[in-house]
VOBA-1610 file (N, C-alpha, C; in pm, whole numbers, padded with zeros to 5 digits, always signed):
BEGIN
Met-00540+01720+04024Met-00498+01831+03938Met-00418+01778+03819Ser-00448+01828+03696Ser-00377+01780+03578Ser-00249+01859+03552Ile-00237+01979+03617Ile-00113+02057+03605Ile-00048+02062+03743Arg+00074+02011+03749Arg+00142+02004+03878Arg+00265+02095+03878Lys+00288+02159+03990Lys+00405+02244+04009Lys+00513+02161+04075Arg+00630+02150+04005Arg+00736+02063+04054Arg+00864+02143+04081Pro+00933+02114+04191Pro+01060+02184+04221Pro+01165+02152+04114Ser+01249+02250+04082Ser+01355+02229+03983Ser+01473+02320+04013Lys+01593+02263+04020Lys+01714+02342+04045Lys+01770+02401+03917Lys+01715+02359+03802Lys+01771+02402+03673Lys+01709+02531+03622Thr+01604+02578+03688Thr+01538+02701+03642Thr+01559+02814+03742Lys+01550+02937+03695Lys+01570+03053+03782Lys+01461+03064+03887Ser+01339+03026+03848Ser+01226+03038+03941Ser+01227+02928+04047Gly+01300+02821+04019Gly+01311+02713+04116Gly+01205+02606+04100Tyr+01125+02617+03993Tyr+01023+02514+03973Tyr+00980+02512+03825Thr+00918+02401+03786Thr+00858+02386+03652Thr+00718+02328+03669Tyr+00648+02316+03557Tyr+00512+02260+03561Tyr+00508+02127+03485Gln+00424+02039+03535Gln+00409+01906+03475Gln+00263+01882+03436Val+00244+01827+03316Val+00110+01783+03273Val+00092+01640+03319Tyr-00019+01613+03388Tyr-00041+01481+03446Tyr-00192+01453+03444Phe-00234+01351+03365Phe-00377+01318+03364Phe-00399+01173+03324Pro-00507+01112+03375Pro-00543+00974+03336Pro-00625+00976+03206Tyr-00619+00866+03131Tyr-00701+00855+03010Tyr-00720+00707+02977Val-00813+00680+02889Val-00838+00544+02841Val-00798+00537+02695Asn-00707+00447+02661Asn-00659+00440+02523Asn-00757+00366+02433Ala-00721+00354+02304Ala-00809+00294+02204Ala-00841+00148+02235Ser-00755+00084+02314Ser-00777-00058+02349Ser-00858-00074+02477Gly-00901+00039+02535Gly-00980+00033+02657Gly-00897+00023+02784Glu-00767+00044+02772Glu-00679+00034+02889Glu-00670+00169+02960His-00666+00166+03094His-00652+00287+03174His-00504+00323+03186Cys-00470+00444+03145Cys-00329+00486+03143Cys-00313+00623+03209Ile-00188+00657+03235Ile-00152+00788+03289Ile-00056+00856+03193Tyr-00086+00981+03158Tyr+00006+01057+03075Tyr+00074+01163+03162Arg+00204+01174+03149Arg+00276+01278+03223Arg+00390+01333+03137Lys+00409+01461+03145Lys+00522+01526+03077Lys+00553+01654+03153Gly+00679+01671+03193Gly+00718+01787+03272Gly+00813+01878+03196Gly+00868+01977+03272Gly+00966+02068+03215Gly+00911+02196+03157Phe+00781+02225+03179Phe+00723+02348+03125Phe+00757+02467+03215Ala+00798+02577+03154Ala+00845+02693+03230Ala+00733+02765+03303Asp+00610+02760+03246Asp+00499+02830+03311Asp+00371+02748+03298Lys+00273+02785+03378Lys+00149+02708+03384Lys+00070+02719+03254Lys+00070+02837+03191Lys-00006+02857+03068Lys+00042+02763+02956Thr+00174+02752+02942Thr+00230+02663+02839Thr+00191+02518+02867Ala+00194+02480+02994Ala+00156+02344+03032Ala+00008+02319+03001Gln-00077+02418+03027Gln-00220+02402+03000Gln-00248+02390+02850Glu-00176+02468+02770Glu-00193+02460+02624Glu-00151+02323+02572Phe-00044+02271+02627Phe+00003+02139+02586Phe-00096+02031+02629Glu-00152+02046+02749Glu-00251+01951+02800Glu-00373+01947+02706Thr-00418+02063+02663Thr-00532+02070+02571Thr-00501+01999+02440Leu-00379+02019+02389Leu-00336+01955+02265Leu-00339+01803+02278Lys-00287+01751+02389Lys-00280+01606+02406Lys-00420+01546+02424Lys-00507+01613+02495Lys-00643+01561+02516Lys-00722+01563+02385Asn-00695+01663+02301Asn-00760+01667+02169Asn-00713+01552+02081Glu-00588+01511+02099Glu-00538+01396+02023Glu-00614+01270+02059Ile-00644+01255+02187Ile-00720+01137+02231Ile-00860+01140+02171Ile-00922+01257+02170Ile-01057+01271+02114Ile-01056+01243+01963Ser-00955+01294+01893Ser-00950+01284+01747Ser-00903+01148+01698Tyr-00802+01091+01765Tyr-00737+00970+01714Tyr-00754+00847+01802Gly-00810+00865+01923Gly-00827+00752+02012Gly-00698+00709+02079Met-00591+00786+02060Met-00462+00755+02120Met-00380+00882+02132Leu-00273+00872+02205Leu-00183+00986+02221Leu-00069+00976+02121Tyr-00035+01087+02065Tyr+00077+01095+01972Tyr+00207+01087+02051Val+00295+00998+02012Val+00421+00975+02083Val+00531+01061+02021Glu+00599+01134+02104Glu+00712+01213+02053Glu+00829+01118+02027Ala+00842+01073+01903Ala+00945+00975+01871Ala+01032+01024+01757Asp+01157+00988+01762Asp+01252+01027+01657Asp+01275+00912+01559Lys+01182+00821+01553Lys+01201+00705+01467Lys+01199+00744+01320Thr+01291+00685+01246Thr+01296+00708+01102Thr+01202+00609+01033Leu+01181+00633+00905Leu+01101+00540+00826Leu+01167+00402+00826Asn+01300+00399+00818Asn+01373+00272+00824Asn+01346+00198+00954Asp+01346+00271+01065Asp+01319+00210+01196Asp+01181+00144+01197Cys+01084+00218+01148Cys+00946+00168+01151Cys+00928+00047+01060Phe+00993+00050+00942Phe+00981-00063+00851Phe+01044-00188+00912Glu+01163-00173+00968Glu+01233-00287+01026Glu+01157-00347+01143Glu+01101-00261+01228Glu+01024-00310+01343Glu+00895-00376+01298Ala+00829-00318+01197Ala+00705-00375+01145Ala+00731-00510+01080Leu+00840-00519+01004Leu+00872-00643+00935Leu+00909-00753+01035Ala+00978-00716+01141Ala+01015-00815+01243Ala+00891-00874+01309Leu+00790-00792+01331Leu+00666-00840+01393Leu+00586-00928+01298Ala+00592-00895+01169Ala+00508-00965+01070Ala+00580-01081+01002Lys+00707-01099+01030Lys+00789-01197+00957Lys+00726-01336+00953Asp+00677-01384+01066Asp+00623-01520+01074Asp+00492-01536+00998Thr+00429-01425+00961Thr+00301-01433+00890Thr+00319-01434+00739Tyr+00442-01408+00692Tyr+00468-01403+00549Tyr+00535-01531+00500Ala+00502-01568+00377Ala+00579-01674+00311Ala+00719-01619+00286Lys+00816-01708+00277Lys+00954-01665+00259Lys+00970-01579+00134Ala+00897-01615+00027Ala+00907-01541-00098Ala+00858-01397-00079Thr+00746-01382-00008Thr+00690-01248+00016Thr+00784-01166+00103Tyr+00837-01228+00209Tyr+00928-01159+00299Tyr+01053-01111+00224Thr+01112-01199+00143Thr+01231-01164+00067Thr+01203-01050-00030Tyr+01088-01056-00095Tyr+01053-00953-00193Tyr+01032-00817-00126Tyr+00969-00817-00009Tyr+00949-00691+00064Tyr+01083-00630+00103Val+01173-00714+00154Val+01305-00665+00196Val+01381-00605+00078Glu+01382-00675-00036Glu+01455-00628-00153Glu+01394-00502-00211Thr+01262-00496-00216Thr+01194-00376-00268Thr+01228-00255-00184Tyr+01222-00271-00053Tyr+01251-00159+00037Tyr+01397-00117+00026Lys+01486-00214+00022Lys+01630-00186+00016Lys+01666-00107-00110Ile+01607-00144-00223Ile+01643-00083-00350Ile+01576+00053-00371His+01450+00066-00328His+01371+00182-00369His+01334+00280-00258Val+01360+00244-00132Val+01315+00332-00022Val+01426+00363+00078Lys+01501+00265+00117Lys+01593+00275+00231Lys+01687+00396+00224Glu+01755+00412+00112Glu+01851+00523+00101Glu+01787+00651+00050Gln+01675+00639-00018Gln+01612+00756-00078Gln+01539+00842+00026Ile+01451+00781+00105Ile+01377+00859+00207Ile+01375+00788+00342Gly+01432+00670+00351Gly+01423+00589+00472Gly+01492+00645+00594Lys+01593+00730+00574Lys+01668+00783+00687Lys+01600+00903+00753Arg+01495+00953+00690Arg+01424+01069+00746Arg+01328+01024+00856Lys+01302+01114+00952Lys+01204+01084+01055Lys+01068+01066+00988Ile+00995+00963+01029Ile+00870+00933+00962Ile+00768+01047+00979Ile+00778+01120+01090Ile+00683+01230+01112Ile+00712+01349+01021Ser+00832+01353+00961Ser+00867+01465+00875Ser+00828+01442+00729Leu+00797+01318+00694Leu+00762+01286+00556Leu+00620+01331+00524Thr+00603+01390+00408Thr+00473+01442+00368Thr+00410+01354+00259Tyr+00285+01383+00232Tyr+00215+01313+00123Tyr+00292+01330-00007Lys+00343+01451-00032Lys+00417+01478-00154Lys+00544+01393-00163Asp+00614+01376-00050Asp+00735+01294-00048Asp+00704+01150-00090Leu+00598+01095-00034Leu+00563+00956-00064Leu+00511+00941-00206Gln+00431+01036-00249Gln+00376+01030-00384Gln+00487+01033-00489Gln+00588+01117-00466Gln+00700+01126-00560Gln+00785+01000-00558Arg+00806+00943-00440Arg+00888+00822-00431Arg+00820+00705-00500Ile+00689+00692-00478Ile+00615+00582-00539Ile+00612+00596-00691Asn+00586+00717-00738Asn+00564+00738-00882Asn+00684+00798-00954Asp+00804+00764-00907Asp+00925+00807-00976Asp+00919+00763-01123Pro+00947+00853-01217Pro+00937+00819-01360Pro+01022+00699-01402Ser+01127+00669-01324Ser+01212+00555-01359Ser+01149+00422-01321His+01040+00425-01244His+00975+00303-01199His+00874+00251-01301Ser+00856+00123-01302Ser+00744+00064-01377Ser+00622+00069-01286Tyr+00507+00043-01342Tyr+00384+00040-01263Tyr+00394-00067-01153Ala+00450-00182-01187Ala+00462-00292-01091Ala+00551-00254-00974Ile+00663-00186-01002Ile+00754-00143-00896Ile+00686-00042-00806Ala+00616+00054-00867Ala+00545+00157-00790Ala+00444+00092-00696Lys+00374-00007-00744Lys+00273-00077-00663Lys+00339-00147-00544Asn+00456-00206-00567Asn+00525-00276-00458Asn+00587-00180-00357Ile+00633-00064-00404Ile+00684+00037-00311Ile+00573+00081-00217Lys+00456+00101-00273Lys+00342+00141-00189Lys+00310+00034-00086Lys+00323-00093-00122Lys+00296-00203-00029Lys+00389-00198+00092Val+00520-00177+00067Val+00614-00178+00180Val+00597-00051+00265Leu+00558+00060+00203Leu+00531+00181+00280Leu+00407+00164+00367Ile+00307+00097+00315Ile+00187+00069+00393Ile+00221-00011+00518Leu+00311-00108+00504Leu+00353-00189+00618Leu+00415-00102+00727Ala+00506-00012+00689Ala+00574+00075+00785Ala+00477+00174+00849Tyr+00390+00231+00768Tyr+00299+00335+00818Tyr+00188+00277+00905Lys+00140+00159+00875Lys+00041+00095+00962Lys+00099+00073+01101Tyr+00224+00027+01102Tyr+00291+00003+01231Tyr+00307+00134+01308Ala+00356+00237+01238Ala+00380+00366+01304Ala+00251+00426+01358Phe+00142+00409+01284Phe+00014+00463+01328Phe-00036+00390+01453Lys-00024+00257+01451Lys-00070+00179+01566Lys+00013+00207+01690Gln+00140+00243+01670Gln+00229+00274+01782Gln+00213+00417+01832Gly+00131+00495+01761Gly+00111+00634+01801Gly+00225+00724+01762Ile+00309+00680+01668Ile+00424+00760+01624Ile+00379+00867+01523Ile+00277+00835+01444Ile+00220+00930+01349Ile+00071+00944+01375Lys+00015+01057+01336Lys-00126+01083+01361Lys-00215+01031+01249Glu-00157+01016+01130Glu-00238+00978+01015Glu-00156+00889+00921Asn-00219+00786+00868Asn-00153+00698+00772Asn-00168+00759+00633Ile-00074+00847+00598Ile-00087+00922+00473Ile-00060+00838+00348Val-00005+00718+00364Val+00016+00633+00248Val-00117+00600+00182Arg-00223+00591+00263Arg-00355+00558+00208Arg-00405+00665+00111Leu-00350+00785+00122Leu-00394+00894+00036Leu-00322+00894-00098Thr-00210+00821-00107Thr-00132+00821-00230Thr-00201+00739-00339Thr-00170+00773-00463Thr-00227+00702-00577Thr-00116+00666-00675Leu-00141+00564-00755Leu-00047+00524-00859Leu-00080+00602-00985Thr+00011+00692-01022Thr-00015+00777-01139Thr+00061+00731-01263Leu+00152+00636-01248Leu+00226+00586-01363Leu+00132+00504-01452Pro+00154+00505-01582Pro+00068+00426-01671Pro+00083+00277-01642Asn-00029+00209-01639Asn-00029+00067-01612Asn+00005-00009-01740Thr+00129-00054-01747Thr+00175-00125-01867Thr+00164-00275-01851Glu+00097-00318-01742Glu+00079-00461-01718Glu-00032-00513-01809Asp-00001-00529-01935Asp-00097-00573-02034Asp-00143-00716-02005Lys-00273-00731-01980Lys-00325-00864-01949Lys-00304-00961-02063Glu-00312-00909-02185Glu-00292-00997-02299Glu-00151-01055-02300Ala-00054-00974-02251Ala+00085-01019-02251Ala+00106-01135-02153Arg+00017-01146-02055Arg+00030-01254-01957Arg-00038-01382-02003Asn-00121-01370-02106Asn-00191-01487-02156Asn-00108-01559-02262Ile-00138-01684-02280Ile-00066-01766-02378Ile-00167-01861-02442Thr-00154-01885-02570Thr-00246-01975-02639Thr-00194-02117-02637Glu-00283-02211-02665Glu-00243-02352-02670Glu-00142-02374-02783Glu-00160-02302-02892Glu-00067-02314-03004Glu+00075-02275-02963Lys+00087-02164-02889Lys+00219-02119-02846Lys+00279-02214-02743Ile+00195-02270-02657Ile+00244-02368-02559Ile+00305-02487-02632Asn+00235-02533-02734Asn+00286-02647-02813Asn+00416-02613-02885Leu+00426-02489-02933Leu+00549-02446-03000Leu+00667-02448-02904Val+00645-02403-02780Val+00751-02403-02679Val+00796-02546-02651Cys+00700-02636-02632Cys+00735-02776-02605Cys+00815-02837-02720Glu+00774-02807-02843Glu+00847-02859-02960Glu+00989-02803-02966Glu+01004-02676-02933Glu+01135-02612-02938Glu+01227-02667-02829Ile+01170-02699-02713Ile+01250-02757-02605Ile+01310-02890-02650Val+01230-02970-02715Val+01277-03100-02764Val+01383-03081-02872Lys+01363-02985-02962Lys+01461-02957-03066Lys+01594-02917-03006Glu+01588-02828-02906Glu+01710-02779-02843Glu+01784-02893-02774Ser+01710-02987-02720Ser+01777-03097-02649Ser+01855-03185-02745Ile+01810-03189-02871Ile+01880-03269-02972Ile+02010-03203-03014His+02008-03070-03027His+02122-02999-03083His+02213-02936-02977Thr+02168-02935-02850Thr+02250-02876-02745Thr+02363-02970-02706Pro+02486-02919-02691Pro+02598-03004-02647Pro+02565-03068-02513Lys+02611-03191-02496Lys+02575-03265-02375Lys+02642-03205-02252Tyr+02560-03157-02159Tyr+02608-03112-02029Tyr+02520-03180-01927Arg+02576-03276-01853Arg+02496-03370-01775Arg+02402-03437-01875Asp+02272-03439-01850Asp+02181-03500-01947Asp+02075-03397-01983Ile+02108-03308-02076Ile+02019-03201-02117Ile+01888-03258-02171Asn+01895-03366-02244Asn+01775-03425-02302Asn+01676-03464-02192Trp+01727-03525-02085Trp+01640-03566-01975Trp+01577-03444-01906Ile+01658-03343-01879Ile+01610-03224-01811Ile+01502-03155-01894Asn+01523-03144-02025Asn+01425-03078-02110Asn+01295-03157-02119Arg+01303-03290-02116Arg+01181-03370-02114Arg+01102-03342-01986Asn+01172-03321-01877Asn+01105-03285-01751Asn+01038-03148-01761Tyr+01105-03056-01831Tyr+01046-02923-01850Tyr+00914-02933-01926Val+00908-03021-02025Val+00785-03040-02101Val+00674-03095-02011Ile+00709-03187-01923Ile+00612-03242-01828Ile+00562-03132-01735Ala+00653-03046-01690Ala+00613-02935-01604Ala+00513-02844-01675Ile+00536-02820-01803Ile+00444-02736-01881Ile+00307-02801-01891Gln+00302-02931-01915Gln+00174-03001-01926Gln+00098-02996-01793Ile+00170-03008-01682Ile+00106-02999-01551Ile+00047-02860-01531Gly+00123-02756-01565Gly+00073-02620-01551Gly-00045-02593-01642Lys-00041-02646-01761Lys-00148-02623-01860Lys-00281-02682-01812Tyr-00279-02801-01754Tyr-00402-02871-01720Tyr-00445-02856-01573Thr-00364-02788-01492Thr-00401-02770-01350Thr-00396-02626-01303Gly-00317-02543-01370Gly-00301-02405-01325Gly-00218-02393-01198Leu-00141-02497-01165Leu-00060-02492-01043Leu+00046-02384-01051Arg+00077-02326-00937Arg+00190-02234-00929Arg+00319-02316-00945Val+00425-02252-00990Val+00548-02325-01019Val+00602-02397-00896Ser+00591-02335-00779Ser+00641-02397-00657Ser+00562-02522-00620Glu+00433-02525-00657Glu+00349-02641-00630Glu+00376-02753-00731Ala+00390-02716-00857Ala+00413-02816-00963Ala+00545-02888-00944Leu+00650-02812-00907Leu+00783-02872-00895Leu+00802-02949-00764Ala+00704-02942-00675Ala+00710-03018-00549Ala+00636-03150-00559Leu+00565-03174-00670Leu+00483-03295-00683Leu+00567-03422-00684Glu+00513-03525-00620Glu+00571-03658-00623Glu+00470-03755-00682Lys+00517-03871-00724Lys+00428-03970-00785Lys+00311-04005-00694Ser+00337-04010-00563Ser+00233-04049-00468Ser+00120-03947-00460Asp+00141-03826-00512Asp+00037-03724-00510Asp-00070-03748-00616Phe-00041-03835-00712Phe-00135-03865-00821Phe-00214-03992-00788Asp-00344-03982-00798Asp-00432-04096-00774Asp-00505-04125-00906Phe-00454-04223-00980Phe-00512-04254-01111Phe-00647-04326-01099Glu-00671-04388-00986Glu-00799-04458-00968Glu-00913-04358-00947Asn-00888-04255-00863Asn-00991-04155-00834Asn-00977-04028-00917Asn-00873-04027-01003Asn-00850-03912-01092Asn-00834-03780-01016Thr-00740-03781-00922Thr-00713-03662-00841Thr-00563-03638-00826Ile-00530-03516-00788Ile-00393-03479-00753Ile-00399-03411-00616Asn-00314-03453-00526Asn-00312-03395-00392Asn-00209-03283-00387Ile-00256-03160-00369Ile-00166-03044-00359Ile-00147-03013-00212Cys-00035-03055-00156Cys-00015-03045-00011Cys+00120-02986+00027Lys+00201-02945-00072Lys+00334-02891-00042Lys+00380-02802-00157Arg+00483-02727-00130Arg+00542-02642-00234Arg+00693-02639-00218Leu+00761-02605-00325Leu+00907-02597-00323Leu+00949-02461-00269Glu+01033-02461-00167Glu+01086-02336-00112Glu+01217-02307-00183Tyr+01217-02205-00267Tyr+01334-02180-00350Tyr+01389-02038-00343His+01313-01944-00291His+01360-01806-00287His+01482-01792-00196Gly+01589-01742-00252Gly+01711-01721-00176Gly+01793-01846-00155Asn+01751-01957-00214Asn+01823-02084-00197Asn+01897-02125-00324Lys+02014-02183-00307Lys+02085-02242-00419Lys+02017-02373-00456Lys+02047-02424-00575Lys+01980-02545-00624Lys+01996-02661-00526Glu+02115-02675-00469Glu+02138-02788-00379Glu+02067-02771-00244Asp+02014-02651-00220Asp+01947-02625-00092Asp+01795-02620-00105Leu+01740-02659-00219Leu+01596-02658-00239Leu+01530-02761-00148Tyr+01413-02727-00094Tyr+01340-02820-00009Tyr+01191-02788-00017Val+01108-02879+00029Val+00963-02858+00024Val+00910-02827+00164Val+00802-02750+00168Val+00733-02718+00293Val+00584-02745+00273Asp+00513-02765+00383Asp+00370-02795+00372Asp+00282-02673+00393Thr+00342-02554+00401Thr+00265-02431+00410Thr+00255-02370+00271Leu+00134-02360+00219Leu+00114-02308+00085Leu+00078-02160+00090Lys+00054-02101-00026Lys+00035-01957-00034Lys-00086-01911+00047Thr-00199-01980+00036Thr-00319-01946+00113Thr-00378-02074+00170Lys-00477-02057+00255Lys-00540-02176+00316Lys-00615-02258+00211Asn-00660-02194+00104Asn-00731-02267-00001Asn-00638-02331-00102Ser-00508-02301-00095Ser-00413-02358-00190Ser-00396-02507-00168Lys-00405-02550-00043Lys-00390-02692-00012Lys-00522-02761-00041Ala-00523-02850-00141Ala-00649-02911-00184Ala-00623-03036-00267Val-00727-03113-00284Val-00726-03225-00378Val-00797-03177-00503Ile-00727-03177-00617Ile-00781-03121-00740Ile-00806-03231-00843Pro-00889-03202-00941Pro-00919-03303-01044Pro-00799-03331-01135Leu-00785-03456-01173Leu-00686-03497-01273Leu-00763-03525-01402Val-00755-03433-01497Val-00831-03449-01622Val-00765-03553-01710Lys-00844-03612-01800Lys-00796-03725-01879Lys-00672-03696-01963Pro-00664-03580-02033Pro-00543-03556-02112Pro-00415-03559-02028Leu-00420-03500-01909Leu-00303-03500-01822Leu-00280-03639-01763Lys-00387-03709-01732Lys-00375-03844-01677Lys-00300-03935-01775Asp-00335-03925-01902Asp-00268-04007-02004Asp-00119-03974-02012Ile-00089-03843-02005Ile+00051-03800-02011Ile+00129-03852-01891Met+00068-03844-01772Met+00139-03881-01650Met+00156-04032-01638Ile+00059-04110-01682Ile+00074-04256-01679Ile+00194-04297-01765Glu+00203-04237-01884Glu+00315-04267-01972Glu+00447-04220-01912Trp+00445-04101-01849Trp+00567-04045-01791Trp+00617-04129-01673Phe+00525-04176-01590Phe+00563-04254-01472Phe+00629-04387-01511Glu+00599-04436-01631Glu+00664-04558-01679Glu+00807-04530-01725Val+00837-04401-01751Val+00969-04362-01802Val+01062-04316-01691Thr+01010-04228-01603Thr+01098-04171-01500Thr+01116-04267-01382Pro+01238-04285-01338Pro+01264-04375-01224Pro+01255-04302-01090Phe+01233-04170-01094Phe+01240-04089-00972Phe+01101-04063-00913Asp+01096-04044-00781Asp+00970-04013-00713Asp+00926-03870-00740Ile+01024-03778-00750Ile+00991-03639-00782Ile+00948-03635-00928Val+00830-03583-00955Val+00772-03591-01089Val+00853-03511-01191Val+00892-03390-01155Val+00976-03306-01242Val+01111-03292-01175Ser+01213-03358-01230Ser+01343-03361-01163Ser+01457-03339-01263Asp+01578-03322-01207Asp+01695-03320-01294Asp+01739-03465-01317Asp+01854-03484-01382Asp+01895-03621-01416Asp+01945-03701-01297Asn+01951-03639-01179Asn+01988-03711-01057Asn+01869-03733-00965Gly+01751-03692-01013Gly+01630-03711-00933Gly+01609-03603-00829Asn+01681-03490-00842Asn+01667-03379-00747Asn+01567-03276-00799Tyr+01527-03185-00710Tyr+01433-03081-00748Tyr+01493-02990-00855Val+01407-02939-00941Val+01447-02845-01045Val+01432-02703-00992Ala+01529-02617-01015Ala+01521-02478-00972Ala+01429-02401-01067Pro+01324-02337-01016Pro+01232-02262-01102Pro+01301-02155-01186Ser+01402-02089-01129Ser+01472-01983-01202Ser+01542-02039-01325Thr+01605-02155-01310Thr+01674-02218-01423Thr+01575-02255-01533Met+01462-02313-01493Met+01360-02352-01589Met+01301-02231-01660Asn+01270-02127-01585Asn+01210-02007-01645Asn+01309-01935-01736Asn+01436-01939-01702Asn+01537-01879-01791Asn+01536-01948-01927Arg+01523-02081-01924Arg+01516-02156-02050Arg+01390-02118-02127Phe+01279-02106-02055Phe+01153-02070-02120Phe+01160-01932-02185Gln+01222-01838-02116Gln+01232-01703-02169Gln+01319-01698-02294Leu+01427-01773-02294Leu+01515-01779-02411Leu+01442-01840-02531Ile+01368-01945-02505Ile+01293-02010-02612Ile+01182-01918-02664Gly+01112-01852-02569Gly+01008-01759-02610Gly+01063-01647-02697His+01179-01595-02658His+01243-01489-02737His+01277-01538-02877Lys+01325-01660-02884Lys+01359-01719-03013Lys+01235-01734-03101Leu+01121-01768-03038Leu+00997-01790-03113Leu+00920-01660-03138Gly+00963-01552-03072Gly+00900-01422-03098Gly+00788-01385-03005Phe+00780-01449-02889Phe+00678-01411-02790Phe+00730-01441-02651Arg+00669-01380-02552Arg+00710-01398-02413Arg+00646-01523-02356Phe+00724-01599-02278Phe+00670-01718-02214Phe+00735-01741-02079Thr+00653-01749-01975Thr+00699-01786-01841Thr+00603-01892-01786Tyr+00646-01961-01683Tyr+00562-02068-01629Tyr+00430-02014-01575His+00434-01896-01513His+00313-01842-01452His+00204-01814-01556Met+00244-01795-01682Met+00146-01772-01788Met+00057-01893-01808Leu+00102-02011-01767Leu+00019-02131-01778Leu-00100-02123-01682Arg-00082-02056-01569Arg-00193-02037-01476Arg-00297-01944-01538His-00249-01842-01610His-00342-01754-01681His-00414-01830-01792Tyr-00341-01918-01861Tyr-00403-02000-01966Tyr-00514-02086-01906Tyr-00484-02151-01795Tyr-00582-02238-01729Tyr-00706-02159-01690Ser-00684-02041-01631Ser-00796-01956-01590Ser-00879-01911-01710Ser-00811-01869-01815Ser-00881-01823-01936Ser-00961-01937-02000His-00903-02058-01999His-00971-02172-02058His-01098-02207-01980Leu-01091-02197-01849Leu-01210-02220-01767Leu-01318-02117-01798Leu-01275-01992-01817Leu-01370-01886-01848Leu-01435-01908-01984Glu-01353-01943-02082Glu-01403-01965-02218Glu-01497-02086-02224Ser-01483-02176-02128Ser-01569-02295-02125Ser-01704-02265-02062Gly-01724-02141-02019Gly-01852-02100-01966Gly-01878-02141-01823Leu-01772-02169-01748Leu-01790-02212-01609Leu-01828-02094-01520Asp-01907-02124-01420Asp-01950-02025-01323Asp-01829-01967-01248Pro-01831-01837-01216Pro-01717-01775-01144Pro-01683-01847-01014Glu-01784-01897-00944Glu-01759-01968-00819Glu-01678-02095-00844Ile-01711-02164-00953Ile-01639-02286-00987Ile-01495-02254-01025Arg-01476-02149-01103Arg-01340-02110-01144Arg-01256-02074-01022Met-01313-02002-00926Met-01240-01964-00806Met-01196-02087-00727Asn-01284-02187-00721Asn-01249-02309-00648Asn-01142-02389-00720Leu-01149-02396-00851Leu-01049-02470-00926Leu-00912-02403-00921Leu-00913-02269-00917Leu-00787-02195-00909Leu-00734-02188-00766Arg-00818-02226-00670Arg-00780-02227-00527Arg-00740-02089-00479His-00813-01987-00526His-00789-01851-00480His-00848-01834-00340Ser-00786-01749-00260Ser-00837-01723-00125Ser-00792-01586-00077Thr-00888-01494-00060Thr-00860-01363+00000Thr-00975-01330+00095Leu-00954-01229+00176Leu-01058-01188+00270Leu-01185-01144+00197Asp-01167-01085+00081Asp-01282-01036+00005Asp-01357-01147-00067Thr-01285-01248-00112Thr-01349-01350-00196Thr-01398-01472-00120Thr-01335-01505-00008Thr-01374-01628+00062Thr-01518-01622+00113Ser-01565-01503+00148Ser-01702-01491+00199Ser-01806-01499+00087Lys-01762-01484-00038Lys-01855-01482-00151Lys-01874-01618-00215Tyr-01783-01710-00186Tyr-01788-01838-00256Tyr-01809-01952-00158Thr-01897-02044-00195Thr-01927-02157-00107Thr-01836-02274-00140His-01835-02372-00051His-01749-02489-00069His-01799-02577-00183Met-01707-02628-00261Met-01740-02725-00367Met-01680-02860-00329Asp-01759-02964-00347Asp-01702-03096-00319Asp-01619-03144-00437Leu-01547-03251-00417Leu-01453-03301-00517Leu-01524-03339-00646Lys-01642-03397-00633Lys-01715-03441-00753Lys-01748-03324-00843Gln-01792-03211-00783Gln-01823-03092-00861Gln-01700-03038-00933Lys-01585-03040-00863Lys-01461-02992-00924Lys-01420-03080-01042Gln-01434-03211-01023Gln-01397-03303-01130Gln-01484-03281-01254Glu-01614-03266-01232Glu-01705-03245-01345Glu-01672-03116-01418Ala-01638-03010-01342Ala-01606-02882-01403Ala-01478-02889-01485Ala-01374-02951-01427Ala-01246-02960-01497Ala-01257-03048-01621Asn-01331-03158-01608Asn-01349-03247-01723Asn-01427-03179-01833Lys-01522-03096-01797Lys-01601-03023-01896Lys-01510-02931-01977Ala-01410-02875-01912Ala-01322-02780-01978Ala-01217-02848-02065Phe-01167-02964-02020Phe-01049-03021-02088Phe-01072-03156-02157Asn-01172-03230-02117Asn-01194-03361-02178Asn-01284-03346-02301Lys-01223-03347-02416Lys-01299-03332-02541Lys-01357-03467-02580
//
């Protein structure tokens, strides 16, 4: 029997009704559902029908939980923490803390509506980029809540970004002429800047970092982790096998790790002739193993370097960040007429959608493609 009559001293009639039935959950596990305290059999039967319909509709039972959105986000993040790079984890935490936690995070997740989420994501004070990141952290919380049976529907999937997309692709691109202007300005500033440690040496390293980004498209964390031993001048290759872990760390606490952004990020890439010539000359000058270093041979903090780049860009009348060099590299490959598959391999992109579309390229093919683009 799915409806059971149970003795109770708390009711006038001396008994209550309990809903009790077996079911198979979405994972194929055999379970028992029970809930008591119903004053009459009819109410218990109506509730039983409701719960069985949930199994038919959603493949699981809806859990009566008082969890807030904050609870769900924190539990979801704790489970996923080891799967995220430190930078991604830190960014998720900060985004949620600033834009969600106090605004709607204290409400029970089952009480939040599509309208609540849509308004929070598309608050007029947000930029398009912020709105997109708010949606990402909400998706994390709602996926967890749905899998736990706390909510019946993942309503975040229904939300849309209605703010104007001001992420101008042209603004992220940079020309070779502007790159050269930045390098020239860095050298000028080193001549006229008052001596603090060895500004001239540090700025020369910044120029080397720019040249590496220009000819390889490396991410800043990868470029600043390079050591001399990663360059093979005989085979014309660079071994990308580590990155600088800098998010949330002070300069003296910077260190390298061998886990890169994606599985395709770790690779041996072509060393094109223009960069090879620059690096051979540089290696004769620098006494340090770290290719881009401060005057003590320590790692350079990306934030410090990018701050300098932004100031120089402002002085020259255009925006400049290190990541724009990756866009330059990608654009240059495109302008050189390279096949999309080749460009994807050279950029070392890797996602669930793209990895199945692109085949493996051997080192020789990569070298030929990169040389075609940069060796005039």
